[in-house]
C-alpha positions as CSV (number, residue, x, y, z in Angstrom):
1,X,317.1,124.3,41.2
2,X,318.8,120.9,41.4
3,X,317.2,118.2,39.2
4,X,316.2,115.2,41.3
5,X,317.2,111.7,40.2
6,X,314.1,109.4,40.4
7,X,314.3,106.6,43.0
8,X,311.7,104.6,41.2
9,X,309.3,104.6,38.2
10,X,305.7,104.3,39.5
11,X,304.2,103.7,36.0
12,X,306.8,101.2,34.9
13,X,305.3,97.8,33.9
14,X,307.4,96.1,36.6
15,X,305.6,98.2,39.2
16,X,302.2,98.4,37.6
17,X,301.9,94.6,37.1
18,X,302.1,94.0,40.9
19,X,301.9,97.2,42.9
20,X,301.9,95.5,46.3
21,X,305.1,93.6,45.6
22,X,306.8,96.8,44.4
23,X,305.6,98.8,47.4
24,X,306.9,96.1,49.8
25,X,310.3,96.2,48.2
26,X,310.5,100.0,48.3
27,X,309.3,100.1,51.9
28,X,312.3,98.1,52.9
29,X,314.9,99.7,50.6
30,X,313.8,103.3,50.0
31,X,310.8,104.2,52.2
32,X,310.6,107.8,51.1
33,X,311.2,107.7,47.4
34,X,311.1,110.4,44.7
35,X,309.6,110.1,41.2
36,X,308.7,112.6,38.6
37,X,305.1,111.3,38.5
38,X,304.3,111.2,42.2
39,X,306.8,113.5,43.9
40,X,307.8,112.1,47.3
41,X,306.0,108.7,47.9
42,X,305.7,107.4,51.4
43,X,305.7,103.6,52.0
44,X,306.0,103.3,55.8
45,X,303.2,103.5,58.3
46,X,305.1,105.8,60.7
47,X,305.8,108.4,57.9
48,X,302.2,108.3,56.7
49,X,301.0,108.9,60.3
50,X,303.3,111.8,60.7
51,X,301.8,113.4,57.6
52,X,298.2,112.7,58.6
53,X,298.8,114.3,62.1
54,X,300.3,117.5,60.7
55,X,298.0,119.3,58.3
56,X,299.8,122.6,58.8
57,X,303.0,121.2,57.3
58,X,301.3,118.8,54.9
59,X,298.5,120.6,53.2
60,X,295.6,118.9,51.4
61,X,295.2,121.9,49.1
62,X,296.9,120.2,46.1
63,X,294.6,120.9,43.1
64,X,293.8,124.0,41.1
65,X,290.2,122.7,41.1
66,X,287.8,122.9,44.0
67,X,287.7,119.7,46.0
68,X,285.2,119.8,49.0
69,X,286.3,118.9,51.6
70,X,289.2,116.5,50.8
71,X,291.2,119.2,49.1
72,X,290.8,121.7,52.0
73,X,292.7,122.6,55.2
74,X,291.2,124.0,58.4
75,X,289.3,126.1,59.1
76,X,287.6,125.7,55.7
77,X,287.8,122.0,55.9
78,X,286.2,121.9,59.3
79,X,283.2,124.0,58.2
80,X,282.4,121.7,55.4
81,X,283.0,118.5,57.3
82,X,280.5,119.7,59.9
83,X,277.8,119.6,57.2
84,X,279.0,116.4,55.5
85,X,279.6,114.0,58.4
86,X,275.9,113.7,59.4
87,X,275.1,112.1,56.1
88,X,277.2,109.1,57.1
89,X,276.3,108.4,60.7
90,X,275.7,104.7,61.4
91,X,272.1,105.4,62.2
92,X,271.5,107.1,58.9
93,X,273.4,104.5,56.9
94,X,271.3,101.8,58.5
95,X,268.2,103.2,56.8
96,X,269.6,102.0,53.5
97,X,270.6,98.5,54.7
98,X,267.5,96.7,53.5
99,X,267.8,98.4,50.1
100,X,271.5,97.4,49.8
101,X,270.6,93.9,50.9
102,X,268.0,93.6,48.2
103,X,270.4,94.8,45.5
104,X,273.1,92.4,46.7
105,X,270.8,89.4,46.8
106,X,269.6,90.1,43.3
107,X,273.1,90.2,41.9
108,X,274.2,87.1,43.8
109,X,271.1,85.2,42.6
110,X,272.2,86.1,39.0
111,X,275.6,84.6,39.4
112,X,276.0,81.3,37.5
113,X,276.7,78.0,39.1
114,X,280.2,77.7,37.8
115,X,283.0,80.1,36.7
116,X,282.3,83.8,36.6
117,X,284.2,87.0,36.3
118,X,283.4,88.9,39.5
119,X,284.3,92.5,38.6
120,X,281.9,92.6,35.7
121,X,279.2,90.4,37.2
122,X,279.2,91.7,40.8
123,X,281.7,94.4,41.8
124,X,280.9,97.2,39.3
125,X,277.1,96.6,39.2
126,X,276.8,96.6,43.0
127,X,279.0,99.8,43.4
128,X,276.9,101.7,40.8
129,X,273.6,100.5,42.2
130,X,274.2,101.3,45.9
131,X,275.6,104.7,45.1
132,X,272.5,105.6,43.0
133,X,270.3,104.2,45.8
134,X,272.1,106.3,48.5
135,X,271.9,109.5,46.4
136,X,268.4,108.9,45.1
137,X,269.4,108.7,41.4
138,X,267.6,106.7,38.7
139,X,268.6,103.3,37.5
140,X,269.5,104.6,34.1
141,X,272.7,106.1,35.6
142,X,274.1,102.7,36.5
143,X,275.9,102.0,33.3
144,X,277.0,105.7,32.6
145,X,278.6,105.8,36.0
146,X,280.4,102.5,35.6
147,X,281.7,103.6,32.2
148,X,282.8,107.0,33.6
149,X,284.8,105.4,36.4
150,X,286.7,103.1,34.0
151,X,287.4,106.0,31.6
152,X,288.6,108.3,34.5
153,X,291.0,105.6,35.8
154,X,292.4,105.0,32.3
155,X,292.9,108.8,31.6
156,X,294.6,109.3,35.0
157,X,296.9,106.3,34.4
158,X,298.0,107.7,31.0
159,X,298.2,111.3,32.3
160,X,295.7,112.4,29.6
161,X,294.8,115.8,30.9
162,X,292.6,116.7,28.0
163,X,290.5,113.5,28.5
164,X,290.4,114.1,32.2
165,X,289.0,117.6,31.6
166,X,286.3,116.1,29.3
167,X,285.4,113.5,31.9
168,X,285.1,116.1,34.6
169,X,282.7,118.0,32.4
170,X,280.7,114.9,31.7
171,X,280.4,114.0,35.4
172,X,279.5,117.6,36.3
173,X,276.6,117.5,33.8
174,X,275.3,114.3,35.3
175,X,275.3,115.9,38.8
176,X,273.9,119.2,37.7
177,X,271.0,117.4,35.9
178,X,270.1,115.7,39.2
179,X,270.3,119.1,41.0
180,X,268.2,120.9,38.4
181,X,265.6,118.2,38.3
182,X,265.0,118.6,42.0
183,X,264.9,122.3,41.9
184,X,262.3,122.2,39.1
185,X,260.1,119.5,40.7
186,X,256.9,120.5,42.4
187,X,257.7,117.9,45.1
188,X,261.3,116.7,45.0
189,X,262.1,113.4,46.6
190,X,263.5,113.6,50.1
191,X,266.7,111.9,49.2
192,X,270.4,112.6,49.9
193,X,270.8,114.8,46.8
194,X,267.7,116.9,47.7
195,X,268.9,117.3,51.3
196,X,272.3,118.6,50.1
197,X,270.5,121.4,48.3
198,X,269.3,122.6,51.7
199,X,272.7,122.4,53.4
200,X,274.2,125.6,54.8
201,X,277.8,126.6,55.5
202,X,278.4,129.8,57.4
203,X,274.7,130.5,57.1
204,X,274.6,130.4,53.3
205,X,273.5,127.8,50.8
206,X,276.2,125.8,49.0
207,X,277.1,127.0,45.5
208,X,276.6,124.6,42.6
209,X,280.4,124.3,42.3
210,X,280.6,123.2,45.9
211,X,277.7,120.8,45.5
212,X,279.1,119.2,42.4
213,X,282.5,118.9,44.1
214,X,281.1,117.1,47.1
215,X,279.0,114.7,45.1
216,X,281.8,114.1,42.7
217,X,284.1,113.1,45.6
218,X,281.5,110.9,47.1
219,X,280.6,109.1,43.9
220,X,284.1,108.7,42.4
221,X,285.3,107.3,45.7
222,X,282.3,105.0,46.0
223,X,282.4,103.6,42.5
224,X,286.1,102.9,42.4
225,X,286.8,101.7,45.9
226,X,283.7,99.7,46.5
227,X,284.1,97.8,43.3
228,X,287.8,97.2,44.0
229,X,287.0,96.1,47.5
230,X,284.5,93.5,46.3
231,X,287.0,92.0,43.9
232,X,289.7,91.8,46.6
233,X,287.2,90.2,49.1
234,X,286.0,87.5,46.7
235,X,289.5,86.7,45.6
236,X,290.7,86.4,49.1
237,X,287.8,84.2,50.3
238,X,288.3,82.0,47.3
239,X,292.0,81.6,48.2
240,X,291.4,81.2,51.9
241,X,288.9,78.4,52.4
242,X,289.4,78.2,56.1
243,X,288.4,81.8,56.6
244,X,285.5,81.5,54.2
245,X,284.2,78.6,56.2
246,X,284.7,80.4,59.5
247,X,282.6,83.3,58.2
248,X,279.9,81.0,56.8
249,X,279.3,79.4,60.2
250,X,279.8,82.6,62.3
251,X,283.1,81.7,63.9
252,X,284.7,84.9,62.7
253,X,283.1,88.4,62.8
254,X,282.4,89.6,59.3
255,X,283.1,93.4,59.4
256,X,286.5,93.1,61.1
257,X,287.5,90.4,58.7
258,X,286.6,92.6,55.7
259,X,288.7,95.4,57.1
260,X,291.6,93.1,57.6
261,X,291.4,91.6,54.1
262,X,291.3,95.1,52.6
263,X,294.3,96.1,54.8
264,X,296.4,93.4,53.2
265,X,295.3,94.3,49.6
266,X,294.1,97.9,49.6
267,X,291.4,99.1,47.2
268,X,292.5,102.8,47.4
269,X,296.1,103.4,46.3
270,X,297.1,107.0,46.9
271,X,296.2,110.4,48.3
272,X,298.2,113.6,47.8
273,X,299.6,116.3,50.1
274,X,301.8,119.4,49.6
275,X,304.6,120.6,51.9
276,X,304.2,124.1,53.3
277,X,307.8,124.2,54.6
278,X,311.0,122.3,54.4
279,X,310.7,119.0,56.3
280,X,312.6,115.8,56.9
281,X,310.9,112.4,56.4
282,X,312.7,109.1,56.5
283,X,316.1,110.7,56.4
284,X,315.2,112.7,53.2
285,X,315.0,116.5,53.2
286,X,311.9,117.7,51.3
287,X,311.5,121.4,50.4
288,X,308.5,123.6,50.7
289,X,305.9,123.3,48.0
290,X,306.8,119.6,47.1
291,X,304.3,116.9,46.3
292,X,303.8,114.1,48.8
293,X,302.0,110.9,47.8
294,X,300.6,108.7,50.6
295,X,300.5,105.1,49.4
296,X,297.9,103.5,51.6
297,X,298.5,99.8,50.7
298,X,302.2,100.2,51.4
299,X,301.7,101.7,54.9
300,X,299.0,99.1,55.7
301,X,301.5,96.2,55.0
302,X,304.3,97.6,57.1
303,X,306.0,94.6,58.8
304,X,307.1,96.7,61.7
305,X,303.4,97.4,62.6
306,X,301.5,94.4,61.3
307,X,304.0,91.6,60.9
308,X,304.7,89.8,57.6
309,X,301.3,89.4,55.8
310,X,299.6,88.0,59.0
311,X,295.8,88.0,59.1
312,X,294.8,89.2,62.5
313,X,291.7,91.4,62.4
314,X,291.4,92.2,66.0
315,X,295.1,92.9,66.6
316,X,295.5,95.1,63.6
317,X,292.2,97.1,63.8
318,X,293.7,100.1,65.7
319,X,296.5,100.7,63.1
320,X,294.6,99.9,60.0
321,X,294.6,102.9,57.6
322,X,291.9,101.5,55.3
323,X,289.8,104.6,55.8
324,X,292.7,107.0,56.7
325,X,293.2,108.8,59.9
326,X,293.3,112.3,61.3
327,X,291.1,115.2,60.3
328,X,290.7,113.8,56.8
329,X,289.6,110.3,57.9
330,X,287.0,109.1,55.3
331,X,283.6,110.4,56.3
332,X,281.9,107.7,54.3
333,X,283.6,104.8,56.2
334,X,280.3,103.7,57.9
335,X,278.5,103.6,54.6
336,X,281.3,101.7,52.9
337,X,281.6,99.2,55.7
338,X,277.8,98.5,55.7
339,X,277.7,98.1,52.0
340,X,280.6,95.6,52.0
341,X,279.2,93.7,55.0
342,X,275.8,93.4,53.4
343,X,277.2,92.3,50.0
344,X,279.6,89.7,51.6
345,X,276.8,88.3,53.8
346,X,274.5,87.9,50.8
347,X,277.3,86.3,48.8
348,X,278.0,83.7,51.5
349,X,274.3,83.1,52.1
350,X,273.6,82.7,48.4
351,X,276.4,80.2,47.7
352,X,277.7,76.9,49.0
353,X,281.3,77.6,48.0
354,X,283.5,80.2,46.4
355,X,286.6,78.7,44.7
356,X,289.6,80.0,42.8
357,X,289.4,79.8,39.0
358,X,291.8,81.4,36.5
359,X,294.5,83.8,37.8
360,X,293.3,87.3,38.6
361,X,294.7,90.3,36.8
362,X,295.8,93.2,38.9
363,X,294.6,96.8,38.3
364,X,297.2,99.4,37.4
365,X,297.8,102.7,39.1
366,X,295.8,104.8,40.1
367,X,293.3,101.9,40.7
368,X,293.8,99.3,43.4
369,X,292.7,95.7,43.5
370,X,292.1,93.8,40.3
371,X,290.8,94.3,36.8
372,X,289.7,90.7,36.4
373,X,288.8,88.3,39.2
374,X,287.7,84.9,38.0
375,X,286.0,82.7,40.6
376,X,284.1,79.4,40.6
377,X,280.7,79.7,42.3
378,X,279.0,76.7,43.8
379,X,275.3,77.4,44.4
380,X,273.3,75.8,47.2
381,X,271.4,73.5,44.9
382,X,274.4,72.6,42.8
383,X,275.0,69.0,41.9
384,X,278.8,69.6,42.2
């Protein structure tokens, strides 16, 4: 077999220090690029859409470990999505809105009048708390879940397979404890976790392995992407005072603006696929069984679709891949949108101004967004 010469080094510091800039360069110069770490990476919107529309050629079954339903193809994927999607309808999500609002208001009230680091003070705490609230988990899990997310991202970035296996075991034990507690309870709470225990696929109960996989996917995605999204949103609003003011006085719609900010600076970096046959993408011939990496922030900044970093929420909504597309479109999109809308609304209501502070520090692959987001908060009763 011919050894491929890498087109780029995804984990090189020149890429890691500013992933968006690197993705922009490669989209223009080498839009389908090979690397040893990621296989064939896609940077253009059209190529990503071609993959999302053809699950027969680009399989989602990419891991030796069970991944329900994101790592499945039809018809198996379809059977599980039929059970999962009802947990994220707008009507069901709205039941949690008041709880989310209370959590957001509490965290915003704790922000100091002055400079604060947003990721530690707001992003990670909110992500952990809303996920526990949605699943019906105790407050004692807030910090373990936050620590698990950070450790998982670090191990993935350093390709530490031994540590990733340990972390998978740790997370499985957290989930299994919640499942076992409900099974042992005389009267288990009627929360999302308890309801999953009653779910059926093809007339049978879900196995513990399937339940753990579903909850792991929900929680890992929630903790990482919601926290990253909040950091991106706060940084953007601090930099764009005109938009911040428009949102404060209701001249711009909040939810579409959030989607557009996150299109420009994506919280989720990549998803994987596997080719089932030889195929051509972007002028490159890719053999059967090859790894494909979809780079969402790259596709969502494609100038041929969106223009050059132009903020236009309404015009870009149709093509925005923030929550994916096709059969694997994110089932939790209504939940994520509501959480981010509530948090942003409470942040704007609980402050008089959000201003830039020290430079932000970008997160490294596989995380998106920022590790550190300093901002200067002006509270309503501030003398400044």
